[in-house]
C-alpha positions as CSV (number, residue, x, y, z in Angstrom):
1,M,-23.4,-3.6,6.0
2,S,-21.2,-0.9,4.7
3,E,-17.5,-1.6,4.6
4,F,-16.8,1.8,6.0
5,T,-18.8,1.2,9.2
6,S,-17.0,-0.1,12.2
7,T,-19.0,-2.3,14.6
8,I,-16.1,-3.7,16.7
9,G,-17.1,-4.1,20.3
10,A,-20.6,-2.8,19.8
11,D,-23.9,-4.7,20.4
12,S,-26.3,-4.0,17.6
13,N,-29.3,-4.9,19.8
14,T,-28.4,-2.4,22.6
15,S,-29.3,1.3,22.2
16,T,-27.0,3.6,24.2
17,G,-27.3,7.3,24.8
18,G,-24.8,10.0,24.2
19,F,-22.9,11.0,21.1
20,S,-22.5,8.6,18.1
21,F,-19.1,8.1,16.5
22,D,-20.2,5.5,14.0
23,N,-19.0,7.5,11.0
24,V,-15.5,8.4,12.3
25,H,-13.8,5.5,10.6
26,R,-15.8,5.9,7.5
27,N,-14.9,9.6,7.2
28,A,-11.3,8.8,7.7
29,L,-11.3,6.2,4.9
30,L,-13.1,8.5,2.5
31,Q,-10.5,11.2,3.2
32,Q,-7.8,8.6,2.7
33,Q,-9.2,7.7,-0.7
34,N,-9.4,11.4,-1.7
35,S,-5.8,12.0,-0.6
36,G,-4.3,9.0,-2.5
37,G,-3.7,6.5,0.3
38,A,-2.2,8.3,3.2
39,N,-2.3,6.7,6.7
40,P,-5.8,7.6,8.0
41,Q,-4.7,7.4,11.6
42,S,-2.2,10.2,11.6
43,S,-3.4,13.7,12.3
44,A,-1.1,15.2,9.6
45,S,-2.5,12.9,6.9
46,L,-6.1,13.7,8.0
47,S,-5.5,17.5,7.7
48,H,-3.7,17.0,4.4
49,S,-6.6,14.8,3.0
50,A,-9.2,17.3,4.3
51,N,-7.5,20.0,2.2
52,K,-7.8,17.7,-0.9
53,S,-11.3,16.7,-0.3
54,I,-13.6,16.6,-3.3
55,L,-16.8,17.2,-1.3
56,P,-18.9,20.0,-2.8
57,L,-18.7,23.4,-1.3
58,A,-21.2,26.2,-1.2
59,K,-20.8,28.8,-4.0
60,K,-19.5,32.1,-2.6
61,T,-21.4,35.1,-3.9
62,G,-21.2,38.8,-3.2
63,T,-23.9,41.5,-2.9
64,T,-25.2,44.2,-0.6
65,I,-29.0,44.6,-0.6
66,V,-31.1,46.6,2.0
67,G,-34.6,47.8,2.7
68,L,-36.3,49.9,5.3
69,V,-39.8,51.1,6.2
70,Y,-40.2,54.9,6.5
71,K,-43.2,57.0,7.3
72,N,-44.9,56.9,3.9
73,G,-43.6,53.8,2.3
74,I,-40.6,51.5,1.6
75,V,-37.0,52.3,0.3
76,L,-35.0,49.4,-1.2
77,G,-31.3,49.6,-2.2
78,A,-28.7,47.5,-3.9
79,D,-25.2,47.7,-5.2
80,T,-24.5,46.8,-8.9
81,R,-21.5,44.5,-8.8
82,S,-21.8,41.0,-10.3
83,T,-18.9,38.5,-9.6
84,N,-17.7,35.2,-10.9
85,D,-15.5,33.8,-8.2
86,T,-12.8,36.5,-7.9
87,T,-13.6,38.2,-11.2
88,V,-16.0,41.1,-11.6
89,A,-18.4,39.9,-14.3
90,D,-20.6,43.0,-14.5
91,K,-20.0,46.4,-13.0
92,N,-23.5,47.7,-13.5
93,C,-26.1,44.9,-13.1
94,E,-29.6,45.4,-11.8
95,K,-30.5,43.7,-8.5
96,I,-33.9,45.3,-7.8
97,H,-36.5,43.2,-9.6
98,Y,-40.1,43.9,-10.5
99,I,-42.8,41.8,-8.8
100,A,-45.9,43.9,-9.2
101,P,-46.7,47.6,-9.8
102,N,-46.6,48.2,-6.0
103,I,-44.0,45.5,-5.0
104,Y,-40.3,45.2,-5.8
105,C,-37.6,42.7,-4.6
106,C,-33.9,42.9,-4.2
107,G,-31.9,39.7,-4.9
108,A,-28.6,38.3,-3.6
109,G,-27.0,35.0,-4.5
110,T,-26.8,33.4,-7.9
111,A,-27.8,36.0,-10.5
112,A,-29.8,33.5,-12.6
113,D,-31.6,32.2,-9.6
114,T,-32.7,35.6,-8.4
115,E,-33.6,36.8,-11.9
116,K,-35.7,33.8,-12.8
117,T,-37.3,33.3,-9.4
118,T,-38.6,36.9,-9.3
119,E,-39.7,36.6,-13.0
120,L,-41.7,33.5,-12.1
121,I,-43.4,35.0,-9.1
122,S,-44.1,38.2,-11.0
123,S,-45.9,36.2,-13.6
124,Q,-47.9,34.4,-11.0
125,M,-48.9,37.7,-9.3
126,E,-50.1,39.0,-12.7
127,L,-52.2,35.9,-13.3
128,L,-53.6,36.3,-9.7
129,R,-54.6,39.9,-10.3
130,M,-56.3,38.9,-13.6
131,N,-58.3,36.2,-11.8
132,T,-59.3,38.4,-8.9
133,G,-60.7,41.4,-10.9
134,G,-57.4,43.4,-11.3
135,F,-57.2,44.4,-7.6
136,Q,-53.9,45.6,-6.1
137,S,-51.5,42.8,-5.2
138,R,-50.8,42.1,-1.5
139,V,-47.2,42.0,-0.4
140,V,-47.8,39.0,1.9
141,T,-49.1,37.1,-1.2
142,A,-45.7,37.6,-3.0
143,C,-43.9,36.6,0.2
144,T,-45.9,33.4,0.5
145,L,-45.3,32.4,-3.1
146,L,-41.6,33.1,-2.8
147,K,-41.1,31.2,0.5
148,R,-43.1,28.2,-0.7
149,M,-41.1,27.9,-3.9
150,L,-37.7,28.3,-2.1
151,F,-38.7,25.8,0.7
152,R,-39.8,23.3,-1.9
153,H,-36.3,23.3,-3.5
154,Q,-34.6,23.0,0.0
155,G,-32.1,25.7,-0.6
156,Y,-30.8,24.6,-4.0
157,I,-32.1,27.9,-5.4
158,S,-29.5,30.4,-4.3
159,A,-31.8,33.4,-3.8
160,A,-31.7,35.6,-0.7
161,L,-34.3,38.3,-1.1
162,V,-35.5,41.5,0.4
163,L,-39.1,42.0,-0.6
164,G,-40.8,45.4,-0.1
165,G,-44.1,47.0,-1.2
166,C,-47.2,49.0,-0.2
167,D,-50.8,47.7,-0.3
168,V,-54.1,48.5,1.3
169,N,-52.6,47.5,4.7
170,G,-49.7,49.9,4.4
171,P,-45.9,49.3,3.8
172,H,-44.4,45.9,4.3
173,L,-40.8,44.7,4.3
174,Y,-39.8,41.0,4.3
175,Q,-36.5,39.2,4.3
176,I,-36.5,35.8,2.6
177,Y,-33.7,33.2,3.0
178,P,-32.8,30.6,0.3
179,H,-34.3,27.8,2.4
180,G,-37.7,29.5,2.7
181,S,-37.6,31.1,6.1
182,T,-38.9,34.7,6.3
183,G,-39.1,37.6,8.6
184,K,-41.1,40.8,8.6
185,L,-38.9,43.7,9.8
186,P,-38.7,47.5,9.9
187,Y,-35.3,47.3,8.3
188,T,-33.1,44.5,7.0
189,T,-29.9,43.8,5.0
190,M,-28.7,40.7,3.2
191,G,-25.7,39.6,1.1
192,S,-22.0,39.4,1.8
193,G,-22.0,43.2,2.7
194,S,-25.0,42.9,5.0
195,L,-23.0,43.4,8.2
196,A,-21.5,46.7,7.1
197,A,-24.9,47.9,5.9
198,M,-26.6,46.8,9.1
199,A,-24.1,48.8,11.2
200,V,-25.3,52.0,9.4
201,F,-29.0,51.0,10.0
202,E,-28.5,50.2,13.7
203,A,-26.9,53.6,14.3
204,D,-29.3,55.9,12.5
205,F,-32.6,54.2,11.8
206,R,-35.8,55.8,13.3
207,D,-39.4,54.9,13.0
208,D,-40.5,58.4,11.8
209,L,-38.0,58.9,8.9
210,E,-38.9,61.3,6.1
211,E,-38.5,60.1,2.5
212,D,-35.3,62.0,1.8
213,E,-33.8,60.9,5.1
214,A,-34.7,57.3,4.4
215,V,-33.2,57.4,0.9
216,R,-29.9,58.9,2.2
217,L,-29.7,56.3,4.9
218,V,-30.2,53.5,2.4
219,Q,-27.5,55.0,0.1
220,R,-25.1,55.2,3.1
221,A,-25.8,51.6,4.0
222,I,-25.1,50.4,0.4
223,L,-21.9,52.5,0.3
224,A,-20.8,50.8,3.5
225,G,-21.1,47.5,1.7
226,I,-19.4,48.7,-1.4
227,F,-16.3,50.0,0.4
228,N,-16.0,47.3,3.1
229,D,-17.0,44.1,1.2
230,L,-15.0,42.7,-1.8
231,G,-18.1,41.1,-3.2
232,S,-20.0,44.4,-3.5
233,G,-19.1,47.4,-5.5
234,S,-19.7,49.9,-8.3
235,N,-22.9,52.0,-8.0
236,V,-25.9,52.5,-5.7
237,D,-29.4,51.7,-7.0
238,T,-32.5,52.7,-5.0
239,C,-36.3,52.1,-5.2
240,V,-38.9,54.2,-3.4
241,I,-42.4,52.6,-3.1
242,R,-44.9,55.0,-1.6
243,T,-48.3,54.3,0.0
244,D,-50.0,56.5,-2.6
245,G,-49.1,53.9,-5.3
246,S,-46.2,55.8,-6.9
247,V,-42.8,54.2,-7.4
248,Q,-39.5,56.0,-8.1
249,M,-36.5,54.0,-9.4
250,G,-33.1,55.5,-8.7
251,R,-30.8,53.8,-11.2
252,N,-27.2,54.6,-10.4
253,D,-28.2,57.2,-7.8
254,I,-24.5,57.3,-6.6
255,M,-21.5,56.4,-8.7
256,P,-18.6,56.5,-6.2
257,N,-16.2,54.5,-8.5
258,E,-16.9,56.5,-11.8
259,V,-13.6,56.6,-13.7
260,K,-14.6,58.7,-16.7
261,P,-13.5,62.1,-15.1
262,L,-10.1,60.5,-14.2
263,R,-9.7,59.1,-17.7
264,E,-10.5,62.5,-19.3
265,K,-7.6,64.0,-17.3
266,V,-5.1,61.6,-18.9
267,N,-3.2,63.1,-21.8
268,R,-2.9,60.3,-24.3
269,S,0.0,60.6,-26.7
270,D,-1.0,61.3,-30.3
271,V,1.7,58.9,-31.5
272,L,-0.6,56.0,-30.5
273,N,-3.4,57.1,-32.8
274,M,-3.3,55.2,-36.1
275,R,-4.4,57.4,-38.9
276,E,-5.8,56.3,-42.3
277,G,-3.0,55.4,-44.6
278,T,-0.6,54.4,-41.9
279,T,-0.4,50.9,-43.5
280,A,0.2,51.1,-47.2
281,V,-2.1,49.0,-49.5
282,L,0.2,47.3,-52.1
283,K,-2.5,45.5,-54.2
284,S,-6.3,45.3,-54.3
285,T,-8.3,42.9,-56.5
286,F,-12.0,41.9,-56.7
287,V,-13.0,38.4,-57.9
288,K,-16.6,38.1,-59.0
289,S,-18.6,35.0,-57.9
290,K,-18.7,32.2,-60.5
291,G,-22.3,31.4,-60.0
292,M,-21.9,29.3,-56.9
293,G,-23.9,31.7,-54.8
294,V,-27.5,31.1,-53.8
295,T,-30.2,33.8,-54.4
296,L,-33.9,34.0,-53.6
297,A,-34.6,32.8,-57.2
298,D,-33.1,29.5,-56.3
299,V,-35.5,28.9,-53.4
300,T,-38.6,26.8,-54.1
301,V,-41.6,27.9,-52.0
302,T,-44.2,25.3,-51.2
303,A,-47.5,25.8,-49.6
304,M,-48.0,24.6,-46.0
305,E,-50.3,21.6,-45.5
306,T,-53.4,22.6,-43.6
């Protein structure tokens, strides 16, 4: 029996209903060990030890990705900020990934997980097309492959996805959670800026949107995430997938944080420019190699055994 389990006053042969508090003493002792031996019974020591707990926490990531169904296809959108904790690691990364010629996928979560997961499923979709005569891929097939893979890993692959595409059955949009649950929706948002983006969708989405209206709505939703979520930022990427099979990628459609025009207005002092000859060269010498170098003539080439 575990040393952390308290069985005082309890009958092991009797099953009682209600809540179970068997782990209360164990948790207090674990927290006491993490805090360095404080009294586990005092509330102050418990709160102090909880703050110093070494239990693993979920990795916080930031992104705003969206998708919607319009009259003649799908529009996907994403921001371009990649973060490492509180540091912006990449200001212009790509979050809209290729799955098939008629299917694309936006990824939120750990960048490596979203990148490699979509690459793997894209490869499987290509092999499936080759095995089935080269026919157009179905969006539901990509959704099934993605959800099975994520469920198999029980959420340890941090990839929250918005999958969209058009096939023989029309336009389809799916949201896929890291644990493998999915939903087919007319519009959806995911990532840390999803609430701000969803507010825009809830206000102005209609079933009969034209393409230009749908693209502008997606752009506004991503901008809402960029300006209201610290984990999202930089530029707006869009992807339009039409029922006629054509795809239009809008890389950096909107750049609200472009600093080049501002920098061009700054008058930099010419004193800071170091011209040639600013530092005087007092002496220059060249020492020839004394034969210690290795050339191709020194390499012996042998035939490979076959």
